Structures are given as structure tokens and as C-alpha cells.
N, C-alpha and C positions, 0 to 999 in steps of 0.2 A: 510479546508472548507472555502469558501469565505464568506464575511459578508452577501451577499444576500442568499447564501445557508443556512446559520445559521438562518436567519430570516424566510425562508420558513420552515425549520425544526421546529422552535419554534411555528410557526403558525399552525402546524399540531396538536397541543395540545390545545383544546379550553379552555376558562376560565371556571372554575367550576360554576355550577348552584347555584345561591344565592336564597335559598328558603325563605329568610326573606323579599323579596321584593314583594311577591305575595299579592294581595288584598284578604284577608280572608273573606271579607264581600260581595264579588261579588256573583251574582246569575247566576249559570251556568245551561244551559238547559239539558234535557234528562237524569237527574240523575248523571251527571258528577260532580266529586268532584275536589277540588284543587289538591289533591294527584294524580289524574289521569293525569292532565295537567303536573304536575311536573315530573311524571314518563315518560310520552311521550317525554318531552323536554330532560330529562336525557338520555333516550334511543337514541334520535336523535344525541345528542352531542357525545355519545360513537360511534355511527355509523360513524359520520363525522370524528372523530378522527382516526378510523380504516382505512377508505377509504383514507383520506389524508396521513396517514402514509405509506400506501401501494404505493400510487402515488409518494410520496417523495422517497421511496426506488428505484423506477424505474426512478427517475429524471424527473418526469412529474409534471405539475402544479397542485396545489390544486383544488379541486372540485369547490370552490367559484370563482376561477380565470378562469375557462373554459367558 
């Protein structure tokens, strides 16, 4: 594996969501709670990781690079 390939492979795994940095005092509209935002962000990170992993297997660029 070349150094560039290794970087691309490592980039397919996003950094974990840090739940400690959310502003717990913010006012969200429509009955939305901080937990809803965190769950949506976590789901998107998992989706992005899956898509990028599949693209990497096929030796294609990550979604962010397209």
C-alpha cells in the first residue's frame, strides 16, 4: 500500500462525534432536542464512513473529494 493509499484508507474512518462540545443551553426550534442533532450527525458519520469505505475498496476517491 502506498503512503497516499494509506492516507485515503485512514480518511474513510471519520473522527468520532464529541458529544461534549454541544451547547446544551441553545434553544432549538420545532421541539428538536440536542439528542436529535447528535443522532443525526452520528448517523451521517456512519453513512459517510460506509460510502467512503466502499469507494476505497473500488479504488475510487472519497465522497468529499468528488
